[in-house]
N, C-alpha and C positions, 0 to 999 in steps of 0.2 A: 448203834453199836457203843457209843460213848455211855449211854444210859446203863449199860451192862457193868461198866467199871467204876462208875462215879455215883454217889448218892444224889437224889433229886435235890434241887435248890442251888445254893451258892457253889458247892463243888462241881456239879454238872455244868453250871453256867460258866465257871472258869475254864473247864475243859473245852466247852464250845467255843468260847473267846479264843482260846489258844489255837484251836483248829483253824478258825476263820482268819486269825492273824497270820498263821503259817501259809494260808492260801494267798493272802495279800502280799505277803513277802515273796512268795513264788512268782507272782505276776510282776512284782518289782524286779526280780532277778531276770525275768524274761525280757523285760523292757531294757535292762542294763546290757544284755547281749545285743540289743538292736541300737546300742549307743544312746539310749534314752535314759538319762540319769535323773531319777527322781528318788534316790535312796534316802537322802536326808529328810525330804519332805514327807515320804511315806512312813518311815520309822518314827519320826517325831509326831506325825498326825495320829498314828496307831496308839502311841503311848499317851498322847494328850487326850485323844478321844475316850480312851478306856478310863483314864483316871477322872476325867471330867463327868462321864456318865455315872460312875460309881459315887462321886461326890454329890451329884445331883439326886441320886437315889437316897443317899444318907440325909440330905437336906429335905426332901420330900417326906421322909418318915416323920421328921419333926414338923413340917408345915401342915401335913394333913391332920395334925392333932390341934392345929390352931384355928383362928377365926378366918372367915372368907376374906376379910379386908386385907389380909396380909398378902394375898395374891397380887395386889396392886403393886407392892414394892418388888415382888419377884419379877413381874412382867417388865417393870421399868428397868430393873437390872439387865434383863435379857435384851431389852431395846438398845441400852448403852453399850452392852457388849457386841450386839449385832452391828451397831453403828461403827464401832472401832475396827471390827473385822472387815466389814464392807469398805471402809475407807482405805484400809491397807491394800486392797485389791486396786484401788484407783490411784495408783502411784503417779506423782507428778501433777495431780489435779488439785489446784488450790481450793481451800475451803471444803474438801471432801468429807471431812469428819462432821463438821457442822451440818452440812447439807444432808449427809446420811441419817444423822439423828432427827432432823426435822422430818425428812422423807418417811423414815421407818416408823417413828412415834406417831405421826399424823396418819399415815397410810394404814399401818397395821393396827394402831390404837383406835382409830375411827371404827374399823370393821368389828374389832372386839367389843367395843362399847355398844355399837348398834345392835349387833347380833345378840349380846347378852341382854340388852333391854327388851328385844322382841322375843327372848326366850329360846332362841335357836341355840345358844350356848347356855348350858346350866351354870348359874352363878356360883355353885359350889366350888371349893378349891380343887376338889378331885377332877373337875371337868375344865375349869377355865384355864388352869395352869397348862395342862397338856395340849389342849386345843390352841390356846393362845401361843404357846411355844412354836407350833407348827406354822401358824400365821406369821409370826415374827420371823422365823428362820427362812421361810420362803420370800418374804419381803426383803430380807437381808440379801439373798442370792439375787433377786431380780434388781435390787438396787445396785449391787456390784456390777452386774452385767450392763446395766444402763450407763453408769458412770464410765466404765471402761470403754464402751462402745462410743460414747459421746466424745471422750478424750481422743480415741483413735481416728474418729471421723473428722474432728476439728484439725488434728495435727496433720492429716493427709489432705486437707483442702484449705491450707493456709492462704494459698494464692487466690483462690476464689472469694474467700471471706474478705481478705484485704482489698481485693478489687471492688467488691460491694461497698465496703466502708469508704473507699476513695471515691465512689460515685454518690456518697451521701446516704446510703442505706442505714437504717436503724441496726444496731448490733444484734438485737434479738432476731431480726428478720434474716441476717446473714447466716445465722447458725440453726434456723428453724428446721431446715431439712434434716440436719444432723440430730437434732432433738427428737424428730419423729422416727428417725431410723433407730436411735438408741432405745426408745420406748418399745417399738415393735420387736426388736431383737430380744429384749429382756422378757417379753410376754410369750415367746414362741414355745419355751418349754411348758409353760402353764396352759397354753392352748392345746399342745399335744397331750398333756395330761388329761384334760377334759375330753379330748377326742378319743383317747385309747382307754378310758375308764371302763372297767368290766369286760374288755375284749382282750387287751394286751396285758393288763395287770390288775390285780385285785388288792388294793391297799390294805395297810395293817389295820386300820380302825375297823373296817368292814370284817376282816378275818377275825379280829379279836372279839367283835360283837357276836358273830355267828358261833365261835367256839364257846362264848360264854352263855349261850342259850337264847340270844335275841332272834326275832323273826328276820330271816334272810332278806326279805324284801325291804323292811324298814332299815336294816343295816345298810343295804345298797343305797337307799335314798339318802340316809344321813351321810354316807361317805361321799355322795355327790354334793351335799351341802358343804361339807368340809373343803372339797376341791374348789368348788365355786367361791367360797370365802377366801381361799388362798389366791385365786385368780384375781378377785376384787381387791384385795389388800396389796398384791403385787403391782397391779395397774395403778392403783392410786399412789403407791410409794414412788414408783418410777416417774409418774407424771409430775408429782411435787418436786422430787429431786432434780429431774432435768430442767424444770423451770427455774429452780433456785440456783443451779450450777452455771446458768448462762452468764450471769453477772460476774462470776469469778474467772471466766474466760477472757474478760476485757478489763483494761485499766480505767481509772476514774475519767480518763480523756477519751474513752471509747476506742482505745487501740488493742488490737489482739495481743494478749499476754500469754496465752497457752500455745506453746510451740513445742516441736519435737525435742526431746532431751538429747544431748550429745552423747555419743557412745552407746 
Protein backbone atom coordinates (compact mmCIF):
# COMPACT_ATOMS: atom_id res chain seq x y z
CA UNK A 1 0.00 0.00 0.00
CA UNK A 2 2.78 2.43 0.85
CA UNK A 3 4.31 1.88 -2.59
CA UNK A 4 1.20 3.45 -4.11
CA UNK A 5 1.79 6.75 -2.35
CA UNK A 6 5.58 7.04 -2.19
CA UNK A 7 8.26 6.94 -4.84
CA UNK A 8 10.67 3.96 -4.75
CA UNK A 9 13.94 4.51 -2.91
CA UNK A 10 14.45 6.84 0.03
CA UNK A 11 10.87 8.26 0.18
CA UNK A 12 9.40 4.75 0.32
CA UNK A 13 12.05 3.66 2.81
CA UNK A 14 11.22 6.57 5.13
CA UNK A 15 7.52 5.69 4.96
CA UNK A 16 8.27 2.06 5.77
CA UNK A 17 10.50 3.11 8.67
CA UNK A 18 7.75 5.34 10.00
CA UNK A 19 5.20 2.53 9.83
CA UNK A 20 7.43 0.08 11.68
CA UNK A 21 8.34 2.72 14.27
CA UNK A 22 4.64 3.33 14.94
CA UNK A 23 4.16 -0.41 15.36
CA UNK A 24 7.02 -0.53 17.88
CA UNK A 25 5.56 2.44 19.76
CA UNK A 26 2.21 0.68 19.85
CA UNK A 27 3.82 -2.30 21.55
CA UNK A 28 5.50 0.10 23.96
CA UNK A 29 2.12 1.61 24.88
CA UNK A 30 0.67 -1.86 25.33
CA UNK A 31 3.49 -2.67 27.72
CA UNK A 32 2.85 0.60 29.56
CA UNK A 33 -0.74 -0.47 30.21
CA UNK A 34 0.69 -3.55 31.90
CA UNK A 35 2.89 -1.33 34.10
CA UNK A 36 5.97 -2.29 32.09
CA UNK A 37 7.80 0.99 31.57
CA UNK A 38 10.22 0.87 28.66
CA UNK A 39 9.18 4.16 27.07
CA UNK A 40 12.49 5.96 27.39
CA UNK A 41 14.58 3.01 26.24
CA UNK A 42 12.26 2.26 23.31
CA UNK A 43 12.07 5.82 21.97
CA UNK A 44 15.78 6.42 22.44
CA UNK A 45 16.69 3.10 20.81
CA UNK A 46 14.40 3.73 17.83
CA UNK A 47 15.87 7.18 17.20
CA UNK A 48 19.43 6.07 17.78
CA UNK A 49 19.07 2.95 15.67
CA UNK A 50 17.56 4.89 12.76
CA UNK A 51 20.20 7.62 12.81
CA UNK A 52 23.02 5.10 13.20
CA UNK A 53 21.95 2.94 10.28
CA UNK A 54 21.55 6.02 8.07
CA UNK A 55 25.03 7.18 9.08
CA UNK A 56 26.42 3.72 8.33
CA UNK A 57 24.81 3.80 4.91
CA UNK A 58 26.44 7.14 4.16
CA UNK A 59 29.81 5.89 5.38
CA UNK A 60 29.52 2.72 3.30
CA UNK A 61 28.89 4.79 0.20
CA UNK A 62 32.32 6.32 0.72
CA UNK A 63 34.03 3.13 1.87
CA UNK A 64 32.85 1.04 -1.04
CA UNK A 65 34.82 3.34 -3.30
CA UNK A 66 38.01 2.79 -1.32
CA UNK A 67 40.55 -0.01 -0.94
CA UNK A 68 39.81 -3.29 0.82
CA UNK A 69 42.36 -2.63 3.57
CA UNK A 70 40.18 0.16 4.94
CA UNK A 71 37.78 -2.56 6.16
CA UNK A 72 40.31 -3.35 8.91
CA UNK A 73 39.73 0.02 10.56
CA UNK A 74 35.98 -0.24 10.15
CA UNK A 75 35.86 -3.65 11.80
CA UNK A 76 38.17 -2.48 14.59
CA UNK A 77 35.87 0.47 15.26
CA UNK A 78 32.93 -1.93 15.39
CA UNK A 79 34.76 -4.10 17.91
CA UNK A 80 35.53 -1.10 20.12
CA UNK A 81 31.90 0.04 20.03
CA UNK A 82 30.65 -3.49 20.64
CA UNK A 83 32.95 -3.80 23.65
CA UNK A 84 31.60 -0.58 25.14
CA UNK A 85 27.96 -1.62 24.63
CA UNK A 86 28.59 -5.09 26.02
CA UNK A 87 30.41 -3.74 29.07
CA UNK A 88 27.52 -1.43 29.93
CA UNK A 89 25.27 -4.47 30.14
CA UNK A 90 27.56 -5.97 32.77
CA UNK A 91 27.09 -3.23 35.37
CA UNK A 92 29.02 -3.73 38.58
CA UNK A 93 31.47 -6.17 37.02
CA UNK A 94 35.07 -4.94 37.39
CA UNK A 95 37.15 -4.96 34.22
CA UNK A 96 34.11 -5.55 32.00
CA UNK A 97 35.24 -3.15 29.26
CA UNK A 98 38.76 -4.55 28.98
CA UNK A 99 37.54 -8.13 29.10
CA UNK A 100 34.83 -7.42 26.52
CA UNK A 101 37.34 -5.92 24.11
CA UNK A 102 39.74 -8.85 24.42
CA UNK A 103 36.92 -11.37 24.11
CA UNK A 104 35.21 -9.78 21.12
CA UNK A 105 38.37 -8.80 19.25
CA UNK A 106 40.00 -12.21 19.72
CA UNK A 107 36.83 -14.25 19.28
CA UNK A 108 35.20 -12.44 16.36
CA UNK A 109 38.54 -11.31 14.92
CA UNK A 110 39.94 -14.84 14.78
CA UNK A 111 36.88 -16.18 12.95
CA UNK A 112 36.90 -13.30 10.45
CA UNK A 113 40.61 -13.73 9.73
CA UNK A 114 40.46 -17.52 9.40
CA UNK A 115 37.35 -17.54 7.24
CA UNK A 116 38.73 -14.79 5.00
CA UNK A 117 42.01 -16.66 4.62
CA UNK A 118 40.12 -19.82 3.63
CA UNK A 119 38.03 -17.91 1.12
CA UNK A 120 34.75 -18.43 2.96
CA UNK A 121 34.43 -14.66 3.32
CA UNK A 122 35.19 -12.67 0.19
CA UNK A 123 38.04 -10.26 1.05
CA UNK A 124 36.33 -7.44 -0.84
CA UNK A 125 35.04 -4.56 1.25
CA UNK A 126 31.48 -5.16 0.03
CA UNK A 127 31.52 -8.61 1.65
CA UNK A 128 33.85 -8.51 4.62
CA UNK A 129 32.23 -5.50 6.31
CA UNK A 130 28.59 -6.76 6.24
CA UNK A 131 29.53 -10.32 7.19
CA UNK A 132 32.09 -9.13 9.75
CA UNK A 133 29.55 -6.82 11.33
CA UNK A 134 27.13 -9.70 11.84
CA UNK A 135 29.84 -11.78 13.47
CA UNK A 136 30.91 -8.92 15.75
CA UNK A 137 27.33 -8.01 16.71
CA UNK A 138 26.48 -11.57 17.70
CA UNK A 139 29.75 -11.89 19.62
CA UNK A 140 28.80 -8.70 21.45
CA UNK A 141 25.39 -10.08 22.42
CA UNK A 142 26.84 -13.40 23.53
CA UNK A 143 29.55 -11.64 25.52
CA UNK A 144 27.01 -9.44 27.31
CA UNK A 145 24.88 -12.47 28.19
CA UNK A 146 27.89 -14.39 29.47
CA UNK A 147 29.21 -11.57 31.66
CA UNK A 148 25.79 -10.76 33.07
CA UNK A 149 25.10 -14.42 33.82
CA UNK A 150 28.53 -14.82 35.43
CA UNK A 151 27.95 -11.78 37.65
CA UNK A 152 24.50 -13.00 38.67
CA UNK A 153 25.73 -16.53 39.41
CA UNK A 154 28.65 -15.34 41.53
CA UNK A 155 26.56 -12.83 43.47
CA UNK A 156 23.94 -15.47 44.25
CA UNK A 157 26.53 -18.02 45.42
CA UNK A 158 28.79 -15.85 47.56
CA UNK A 159 28.48 -18.21 50.52
CA UNK A 160 29.51 -21.28 48.52
CA UNK A 161 32.46 -19.50 46.95
CA UNK A 162 33.76 -18.15 50.25
CA UNK A 163 33.34 -21.56 51.86
CA UNK A 164 35.49 -23.05 49.13
CA UNK A 165 38.11 -20.33 49.57
CA UNK A 166 38.13 -20.93 53.31
CA UNK A 167 38.87 -24.59 52.66
CA UNK A 168 41.86 -23.64 50.52
CA UNK A 169 40.34 -24.07 47.07
CA UNK A 170 41.81 -22.12 44.18
CA UNK A 171 39.68 -19.07 43.29
CA UNK A 172 39.32 -20.27 39.71
CA UNK A 173 37.99 -23.61 40.89
CA UNK A 174 35.35 -22.01 43.15
CA UNK A 175 33.79 -20.10 40.25
CA UNK A 176 34.27 -22.72 37.54
CA UNK A 177 30.64 -23.96 37.69
CA UNK A 178 29.44 -20.39 37.17
CA UNK A 179 31.82 -19.88 34.25
CA UNK A 180 30.36 -22.99 32.63
CA UNK A 181 26.80 -21.81 33.29
CA UNK A 182 27.57 -18.39 31.79
CA UNK A 183 29.05 -19.80 28.59
CA UNK A 184 26.21 -22.29 28.15
CA UNK A 185 23.53 -19.63 28.69
CA UNK A 186 25.15 -17.29 26.17
CA UNK A 187 25.23 -19.99 23.48
CA UNK A 188 21.61 -21.12 23.80
CA UNK A 189 20.27 -18.47 21.34
CA UNK A 190 22.97 -19.42 18.79
CA UNK A 191 22.22 -23.13 19.17
CA UNK A 192 18.51 -22.42 18.68
CA UNK A 193 19.34 -20.41 15.55
CA UNK A 194 21.18 -23.37 14.06
CA UNK A 195 18.45 -25.78 15.09
CA UNK A 196 15.62 -23.69 13.60
CA UNK A 197 17.48 -22.62 10.46
CA UNK A 198 15.31 -23.07 7.38
CA UNK A 199 12.32 -24.39 9.37
CA UNK A 200 11.30 -21.57 11.70
CA UNK A 201 13.10 -18.74 9.91
CA UNK A 202 14.82 -17.90 6.64
CA UNK A 203 17.53 -15.34 7.44
CA UNK A 204 18.09 -12.16 5.46
CA UNK A 205 21.23 -13.16 3.60
CA UNK A 206 19.59 -16.22 2.06
CA UNK A 207 16.49 -14.24 1.13
CA UNK A 208 18.61 -11.46 -0.39
CA UNK A 209 20.69 -13.92 -2.41
CA UNK A 210 17.60 -15.66 -3.74
CA UNK A 211 15.98 -12.35 -4.68
CA UNK A 212 19.18 -11.31 -6.47
CA UNK A 213 19.09 -14.44 -8.62
CA UNK A 214 21.47 -16.79 -6.79
CA UNK A 215 20.85 -20.52 -6.72
CA UNK A 216 18.50 -21.20 -3.74
CA UNK A 217 20.47 -24.28 -2.65
CA UNK A 218 23.78 -22.41 -2.63
CA UNK A 219 22.08 -19.49 -0.85
CA UNK A 220 20.89 -21.90 1.84
CA UNK A 221 24.35 -23.43 2.21
CA UNK A 222 26.00 -20.04 2.53
CA UNK A 223 23.41 -18.95 5.10
CA UNK A 224 24.32 -22.03 7.12
CA UNK A 225 27.98 -20.99 6.83
CA UNK A 226 27.14 -17.55 8.25
CA UNK A 227 25.17 -18.94 11.19
CA UNK A 228 27.92 -21.47 11.93
CA UNK A 229 30.52 -18.68 11.91
CA UNK A 230 28.35 -16.69 14.28
CA UNK A 231 28.12 -19.67 16.63
CA UNK A 232 31.89 -20.21 16.50
CA UNK A 233 32.72 -16.55 17.15
CA UNK A 234 30.18 -16.30 19.96
CA UNK A 235 31.51 -19.43 21.63
CA UNK A 236 35.13 -18.34 21.33
CA UNK A 237 34.30 -14.85 22.59
CA UNK A 238 32.44 -16.06 25.68
CA UNK A 239 35.07 -18.65 26.57
CA UNK A 240 37.80 -16.00 26.41
CA UNK A 241 35.75 -13.40 28.30
CA UNK A 242 34.68 -15.69 31.11
CA UNK A 243 38.22 -16.99 31.58
CA UNK A 244 39.53 -13.43 31.78
CA UNK A 245 36.78 -12.11 34.02
CA UNK A 246 37.46 -14.67 36.75
CA UNK A 247 40.47 -12.78 38.09
CA UNK A 248 38.43 -9.57 38.33
CA UNK A 249 36.05 -11.29 40.73
CA UNK A 250 38.82 -11.65 43.31
CA UNK A 251 41.26 -9.31 45.01
CA UNK A 252 45.03 -9.71 44.90
CA UNK A 253 44.73 -11.65 48.16
CA UNK A 254 42.31 -14.15 46.52
CA UNK A 255 39.31 -12.72 48.37
CA UNK A 256 35.96 -12.50 46.63
CA UNK A 257 35.42 -8.85 45.66
CA UNK A 258 32.35 -9.29 43.44
CA UNK A 259 29.33 -8.95 45.68
CA UNK A 260 25.68 -7.95 45.28
CA UNK A 261 25.27 -4.20 44.97
CA UNK A 262 23.28 -2.46 47.66
CA UNK A 263 19.88 -1.25 46.60
